[in-house]
C-alpha positions, 0 to 999 in steps of 0.5 A: 500500500502507498501512504494515502492507502495506509492513511485511509485504512487507519482513518477507517479503523479510528472511526470503527474504534470511535463507534465501539467506544460509543457502545453497541457497535461491532465491526466484525474485525477478527483479532488475528495473529497479524493484528495481535502483533501490531497491538503488541508493537504499539503497546511496547513502543517499538513500532517498526517499519514493515516491508510487507503487509500480510493481512491474510495471516491467521 
């Protein structure tokens, strides 16, 4: 993905999070191994550049 595409995906996820915070919303996004890895990196403060995005990992 290019920069614009990453920003659009991030914007979509932020809006989903906002709707979750309001309550009564479920986007159906699975918490797979790829997302778990991302969450762990954010929580550890060690966000690193990835050379490929493989969202098909489960």
